[in-house]
C-alpha positions, 0 to 999 in steps of 0.5 A: 525484533520489530513488527513492521507492517508492509503496505504495498501500493502503486501510490499513484498518487499517495493520499491522506487515506493511505496515511490515515490507514497507516496511522490507524495501524500504528496506533491500534495494533502491535506494529512498530512502524510501517513501510510503504512498499511502492509497486512498479506495476501491479500484475492484476491491474490494467496498465494505466498512466503510472508516474515513474518510479522516481516521481512516485518515490518523491511523492511518497517521501514527501508524504511521510516526512512528518511521521517517523514511524512511516518509511518508504521502501523501493525494494520492488524497483530492483526485482525482475519483472513481473514481480510477485509479492512472495519474491518481495517478501523473500528479499525483504526477509533476507535483508532483515532476518531479525524483523517480523513482517506483517502484510497490510491488505485491503479486504478486496485483495482477498477475493483474488488472494488464492490466485497470488503466486505462492499465496499458501506460502505467504499465509504460512509465513506471514500474518495479514492485517486486513482493512475494509474496502468499499464494494468488498464482498468480505473475506472469502469463505475459503479464507474465513477463520484463517489464523493468520488473517486478522480483520481490523477495525480500520476506517473505510477510506472513501477516496482512491488514487484513481479518483484523485487523478480524474479530479486533478485532470478536471482542474479540481483542488485536491489539497484536502485529500493529498498531503500538503507537501505532496500536493504542492509537488503535484501542482508544481510538476503538473502531474495528471493534467491533460 
């Protein structure tokens, strides 16, 4: 049985911070590999200019090519909308019954975690590995000390996909913040340009 981390995100676009976090979890926890689960549209986020599923899949695929322990998952693309994490977890577990899955979440997600559909079922069936996020208020009191929530010493990432999109729109070079193959594809396709 493998322990697989599920790293959910819109990845619009994926950046080096995502990879740094994933590599930290691979190198410093008991996870055997990490699946980047591309989310079509987060029900808690305002609809913004999100690239198509196929384009984000291409960007993530290019970013993960150099690390065999990082994998792409498009499981959410085929689920009914709106989709919730619990539905994704049920589908993943049904298709991979012998594997152990861990959710990788930013600490800021815990502030609204009790509003997630069937959050108590998620907590009873899955561990959560938490990484720090800028401007996070920490783990809420109602979740502090929960045996399934593991706060990690992962690095705090100061970059965000939204910031990268804004800077690309201004014409800035993001080659230091975005994986090389992904950046080359972004430039070629002129994504996020006005």
